[in-house]
N, C-alpha and C positions, 0 to 999 in steps of 0.2 A: 575373537575381536579385540582381545586385550592389547595387541600390538597396534591396533588402529586407533582406539580412543583412549589410550592410557593417559591419564591426567597426571598421575604420580604426585610429586611434590614440586611441580614446575612453577617455581616462583623465584624472582630475583629481588634481593633486598640490597638497596644502595649499591647496585652494580655488581654484587657478588652472587653467582649462580647457586641455587639450592636445587638439587635434583640432577638428573642426567640429560641435559638438553644437548650437549655436545654440538653447539651451533656451528663450530668450525668444520664438522664433518658432514652435516646434513641440515636441511631446513626443516623446522618443526620441532615438536616436543617429543617425538619418538622417531626411531629409524624408519626409512622407507620400507614398505612391504616388498617392493621389487624395484631393482634398478635396471632391469632388462629393457632392451629396445623393443619397440612394438613389432609384432609379426606382420606378414604380408596382408593377412585378412584385416587386421586392425587399420592398416594404412589404406586399404581399399574402402572400408566403411567410412573412414574419415573423409575421403574424397566425395563419396555419395552424400555424407552429412553436409559438407560445405555447399554442394550443389542444391540440396534441399533448402538450406538456409537462404541461399540467393533466391530460390523460387518463392520463399515465404516473404520476400521483400523487406528484410530487416536491415539492409545496408543502405546508407544514405548516398545520394548522388554527389559527384564532384562539385557540382554547382552549389548544393546545400552546404557542403563542407567548407567551401570558400566563403559563403555567406556567414557561417558561424565564426570564422576567423576574423572577418571584417567587423562583425557585431562585437566580439570580445575586444578588439582593438579600440572601437569607439567607447565601449564601457570603461576600459582601462584609462583612456584619456579623460573621460568625464570624472572618474574617481580622483585623479590628480588635480583636476580643476576644482572639484568640491573641497578637497583638503586644503588647497591653496586659499580658496575663498574664506573658509572657516578660520584658517591661520591668520589671515589679515584682520578678520573681525575680532580675533583674540588679542590683537596688538602686536603680532610678530612682524619683524621687518620684512621687506620685500624679498631679501635674500633668504631669510629663514623660511618664509612661506613657500618659496620655490623649492627649497631643499627638504621640505616636510614630507614629500613623497606621497605615499598612498598606493596600494597595489591590490590587484584582484588575483585570486587563485581559483582554479576549477577543481571540482571533485565529483563524486557520483559517477554515473555511467559514462559521461563525457571524458572525465579524467582516466577512467579505466579503459577507455577505447572501445566500448561496446554499445555506444548509443546508436539509435536508429533514426529513420526519417521522422521529423516532427517532434522528437523528444526534447525535453527542456535541458538547459545547461545549469547545473548547480554551481554557483559562484560564491566566493567569499570576499568581502571588502575588508581589507586590513588597514587600519589608520593609526596615527600616533596618539599619544596620551591626551593631547589637548582637544581632540575631536571626539565628541560624545555620541552616544546612541540617539539622544534627542536631535542632534544635528543630522544624523543619518535619516531620521524619519520626518524631518522638516525641510532642511536645506536640500539634501540630496533628492528626496522624493519630489520636491518642487522642481528641481533641475531636470529630473527624468520626465516629468509631465510636460515640460517645455521642449524637450529634445525631439528633433525631427525623426519620424519613423517609430516613435515609442507609443504603444497603445496598451490599454488594459492594465494600467498601473494600480496596484492594490497593496496595502500594507497590513501586517498584523503585529504591531509592536508589543502586544501583551502575550504573545505566544511563548511557549516553553523555549523555542528557538526563534527569536524575532526575525521577521522576514519581510522583504519587499518582492512582489512578483510583478512581472511585466512581459511584454513582447517587444522586441526590437527587430524591425524588418521581418516580422513574422516568426522570429525565433523566440520561444518561451524561455524566460530567465527567472531563476529563483536566486535572490541575492541576500546573503547573510552578512552579519556585521561582527567584527572583532576589533577591540581597542587594545593595543599593546602598550606596555609601560616604557615606551621609547619616545625620544623627542622627534624622531623622524623614521620613515620606513624606506630603507634602501632598496634599490631594484633587485639586488641579489639576495634578499632575505629568504632564508629557508625556515620552514615551520617545524622541522623535525626535532630541533633542540628543545628539550623539556623545559629549559630555563625561560623560554619566552612566555610560559604560562604563569610565571610569577606576577603577582599583583593584578591578575586578570579577574574579572567577576565571573560568576558561574555561567552566565549567558554567553559571554565571549569564549569561555573554555569549551562549552558545548558546540559553538559555531565553528571554532578553529579545528576541533577534533575531527570534523567531517573530512577535511583535507588531509590531516595527519594520518587518519586510519587508511585512506585510499593509498597514500604514499607507502605505508608499511605493507599493505597487501601486495602491491606491485614489487616491493623489495623482497618479499618472502616467498615468491613463487619461482621455481627453477627455470621455467621457460614462459616468458610473458605472452608470446604469440599463441602457444598451445592453450594457455590459461584463457586468453581472450576468446578463442574459437569455441572452447568448451563452455565458457560462461554465456556466450551468445545463445547457444543451444539451450542451456538450462533456463535462462531468462525467458526465452520464447515459450518453452514448455510450461513454465510456471504461470505465465500470463495467459496462455491458451486454456490452461486448466483452472484458472481463477484462484490461484493460491499465492499471488504476488501482491501483498498489501500488509505492511507493518501495522497500520492504524486499525485494521480489522482483525488482527490476531494471527495473521499468517506471517510470512517472512518478507522483508523489504529487500531492496537491491543490494545493500551492503552485506546482509546476512547470506544471501545466495552466493555472493562473490566469495565470502569467507569459506563457505562449504566447498565450493569448487577449488579454491586455493589449497584447502587442506588435502583434497584428493590428489591434486598436482604434486604436493609435497610427498605423498606416499608412493607415487609412481613418477619420479622425476624425469624419466626418459620416454614416457609414453606419448603417443600422438593424441589429438583431440578426441577422436572416436573412442579410443580406449579409455580416456579419462571419463567420458560420459557414461560408458558402460560400467566402469568401476564406481562412479558416483552413485548410481541407483542401487548397486549391490551393497555398498557401504552404508548409505543412508537408510536403506530398508532394514538393515541389521543393526544399526547403531543402538547402543544401550543408553537411551535417554533416561535420566537427566545427566549422563556423563557429558561434560562440556566439550565443545569443539574449540581448540586453541591452535593458533598459528605460531605462537612463540610463548616463551615463559612469561608469566605475569610479572610485571615490574613494579617496584616502589619508586617514587620520584621525589622531587623537591617540595611538593605541596602537601598540605594537610587536607587532602581530599579523599573521598571514599573510592576505593578500588574494589572490584568485584571479588568477593570472598565468601563462599557459602559456609565456611566454618565459623565466621564471625557474625554474619548477618542472616537472620531467619528469612528475610525477604529474598535474598539471593538463593537460599535453599529451595524456595518455592518455584523457581523458574523451571518450566517443563522441558524446554529445549534450549539450554544455554549455549549461545555462540558468542564468544568473547572477543571484543575488538583488540587488535594488537598494539595500538598506540596508548601510551600513558595519558590519563588514567584509564585502565582497562574497564570496560563496561559490558553489560549483557545487551546485545543488539536485539534480543528476542524476548524481552520481558512481557510482551503483549500476548504471547501464545497462550491459548486456553485449552481446556480439555477437548472441546469440540473441534477446534481448528487443528489441534495436534492429530486427532484421529483422522481427520480428512486428509492431512498431509501424509500420514502413514499409509493410507490407502493409495494415495497418488504415487508414493515411492514404490509400492508394490506393483502397481499397474505399470509404471515406467520400467521397472526391473524386468517384468515379463516381456514387454515389447522389445526392449533393447536386446534381451537374450535372443529373441526371434530374429531381430535385425542381424545380429552377429552370425546366426546360423543360416541366413539367407532366406528366412521364411516370412519376413515382413519388411516393409519400407520405413524409412525414417518418418515419412508423413504420418504414420499411425501414431507416433509419439505426440504429434501436435494437433490431434483432433480436438475440436472445441468442447468445452465443458457442457454438461447437461443440467446445469443448476435449475433452470426454469421448467424442466421436464421431470426432475428427479423426485420432487416431494408432492404430497397431496395437499398440504397446508403451508401457508406462508404468512409471516407478519410483514406488513408494509408500514414503514415509518415515513410520514410525509411532513417535511419542513417547508413552510411557505411564508411569503411576505409579498408586499406590493412594490418593492423597490429593489433594483438589481444589486446595488452595493450592499444593502442590508442583507439581502438573500445570500450573497457570497459568504459573509461572515457567519450568518445564522446557520446555514446548512453545514458549513465547516465545523461549527461547534457541535451540532447534532451528530454529525458523522464521527467526531472524535469520541462520542459517548456511546455509540452503537455497541462497542465491545462490552461496556458495562451492562447493557441489556442482555447480551448473550450470556454473560457470566451469571446473571440472575436466573435466566431461563434454564440453565444447566442444573439448577436445584429443584426444578419441577419434576415430581416423581414420574409422571406419565411420559416425559420427554426423554428420548434416547440421545438426541443430539440437536443442537441449534446451529445452523450453518449460515453465517453472514456472507452475503455477496460482496464483492470487493470494490464496487463502485456505485455511485448514486446516479439516478437518471434525472436530468434537468429539463424542465418544460416551462413554457410560458403560455398562459391561457388568457384570451381576451374575453372578458365578461361584460355583459350589457346591463347587469343589475347586481345589487348587493346580495341577493339570494344566490345567484350563480357563483359569485366570488366566494361566499361562505361554503357552498357545496364543494368547490374546488379545493379550498383549504382543508376540508375534511377528507380529501382524496376521492370524493364522489364526483366524477366528471360527467355532467349531462351530455348526451349525444350531440346536442346543438352546439355546445361549447367546444367539444372535441373536434367537430367537423368545421368549425368557423375558421376561415382563412384571414390572413392579415388584410387582404384587400377588401374583405367584407366589412371591416370596421373603419376603413380609411375615411377620415373626415367626419366621423360620428362623434358626438359629444357624450361625455359620461362613460367612456370605455374604461374599464378597470382591468389593468394587466396584473395577473397573479403569477408570481414565480414560484414554482414548486421543485423540490428535490426529493425523490423517493428512494429509500433504501429498503432492501429486502432481506429477510431471514427465513431460510427453509427450516421447517419443523419436522424432525423425524420422530415418529411416535413409537413407543415400545410396543411389541406385539402383545396381543391380548393373552392373558394368562390362561393356561389350560383349565377347563372346567368352569371358568367365570361366565356369568350370564348377565344380561341386561346391559344398559348403556354405561359407558365409562365417562368420567368427567376430567377434562383438561382445564385446570384453573390457572390461567396466566394473568389474573387480575393484579396480583401483588407485584410481580416483576415489572409489568408495564406501568403501573401507577408510580412505582418508585423511580423508574426511568424518567418519566415525564417530570416528576418533581425535581429530580436531579438536574435535568436539562434547564429547567426554568430557574434554577439557582444561579445560572450564569450572571455575572455582575452586570452585563450589558443587555440582559433580556428586557424586552419591551413588550408587555402584554398586548398593547394596542397595535403593534406593527409586526409581531412575530407569532406564528402559529405552529403548533405541533400536534399531529394526530397519529395514533398507532391503531391499526386495524388488522384483523386476521381475515385472510381470503383463501378460497380454494384455488387450485391451480387452473381451473377452467375459467376463472375471471381475472387472471393476471392481465395487466394492460398490454396492449399490442406493442408498445414501444420497447419492451424488454426482449422481443423476438426479432430476429433477422427475417427477411422475406422467406416464406415457406416453412419456417420453423414451427409456427403454431399449428399449421395444417398437418405437418408430419407428426407432431406430438399428439394430435387428436386422433390420428389413425390407430385403430386397434393393432396391437402387436404382441407377440409372445416374447416376454422379457427374460433374458438370460444374463446372468452376471458374467461379464467377460472383461477383457482388458480395456475395452472402450467405455465401460459402464461405471466409472468412478465419479466422485464428486468434483466440483470446482467452478470457478469464475475468472475475471481478467483485468489486466492493465496496470501500468505503472502508477498513474495518478489515480488516487482512490475515488475522486469525483470526476465524472466525465459527462459532457453534454451528450445526450442521446444523438447518435448519428454524427459524433465529433463536432457538434455545434449546438448552441442552445436552441433547441427546436421550439418553434411556436406550435401551438395546437393546429396551426394551419395545415401542416403536413402530416399530422397524426390522424390515425383512424380513431373511432371511438375507443376510449382507453379500456373499456371492458364491456362485455356483452350485457345486454339489459335483462337477460333471462335469470340472473341470480343476483341477489343483493347481499353482500357480506355484512356481518355485524361490525359496526364501527366502535372502536374503543374511544369513547369520548373523553375529553380532557376534564370535564366536570366529574366530580365523584358520583358514582352510581353503584347500585347493588347488582352484581352480575347474575344473581339468582332470579331476578325479576323478569329477565328476558333472554334466556339461554338460546343459543343457536344450535340446532341439531345437524351435525355434519357426518359424513361417512369417513371413517379412518382407514387408511391403508398404510402400514408402516413402511417408512423409508423410501418407497418408490411410488410414482404417480400411477403406474399401471401394474397390475398383479393379477394372478389367477385366483388369489384367495378371496373369500367372501368378506365384504366389509361388515364391520360392526358399528352400531351407533356410537357416536362420540359427542358428548356435550362440551362445547368450548365456552368457558366462562371467562370474560375479560372485561376489565374496567380500568380506566385511567382517570 
């Protein structure tokens, strides 16, 4: 594999190459593995792959495509109007205000050309130096709220990458902000020149780099159409297998795109089916933490940190480094943890096996896209419930909790009895209508009374004193180490420390309000998982006894681009939900108040890694306190 992932001394300093990139002869930091054309079988499976992708419904309609173009046109016009309005307020002349410009750029899946129906459009608002980020979050946000057809406007100005989200004519938009040190923004401005980064603040650099990275990826692949077809396949696979989530320690869209782009560089004349086949072989055998690079790392005009494991211990700690090709180069996968890396390695192996069978005519492409078995896979789960009584507060609070789930997983990895902590890639949002304070408090603890779960919206229409409680639940599967040979008696799984530390950390959020925001962590058995995590028929199928064998369909995973999703693609009210858990078993709640876990341990049966097994269970004491 040395020819595949050779890092060498690929670095460019002040425009002078160090190492043997030979960019003039090939794309990438090493020569291609093969420049041969694809054979007849590879072309045949490419045809069947595209047919399967169309069956999976991942291509948008012409009507939606036209709507996106209209929406982007409206947004571009609004940005120019916004810049003009702020320019006049700053005292610029009418002519100067009109010439100040303002422009939007797209990036992410839309810019890559691999977006699907209902997906958001990542956009960047670029403005001249006299328009500030404060203007963006006051003036522009106000204009958006007044704009016809705009709904669900929400902003997070304090985020690592500040953002305004909205929907325009039903199309979700994520809008970032970058202020350039220019008096005006011409319509033909290109972002690839490193000098535009001069005098930018860090937040603007992070925002503008999203667009710069995507442009570089497209420039560095030998055949854009082949790249896009292969990437559509890998994106769908990663979403179906629930390993598509940067925030939860898996890979995000840009990282998956860079992996596919690297395989395209290594096989520049291959068709999409062959690229997908080689993708799984290469990723299954990749010698992590050897980095994935699309081009030599470059120095530039700024005194900013560039990824360099020789200089920075933090960079050396990255488990699966995939390095962005635009200056300043960064690691797109710094969130990957021991558990999530192990899960992805299993998925690469599973994919490799399936694709080999597809190439041999022994399997169909549909086998690659079989849905994950996350909620059938483990005997025990942690449920993290973030709740509040206001929708706007809940959006920000649940987002904050979600961004910290990774920290809980990292702490759980240090628990001796745990083999693996597997975070699911999305949260489940619910709204419950409570008729008393007691009901509302129970919901906040994750304990949903049957009466509340079955209560429909029409049941509370016109009633006074109804308390709406918004909850977002995140799940972590717990894989327990097998019992050691010769050991007797019950084992103890003490997760009180990591859960207590997690809750303490979440509550340190500067905007945390004890009276309005609530957080609960509790451990539950797979038999009492809430109904809303299953699709129709899944719970019944999981409950049926079966002889379990480890096969290509038996690996980990979860799903979706947006890490938080409303159950059933909309914020479900308890109206349509069944009772969230059977009343036959009551899981121990990890209370937010300090408590001694030894005073009330819960005796549960432990089956390592799988929810069903032929092995005899041994007693396991789960101690937890927060």
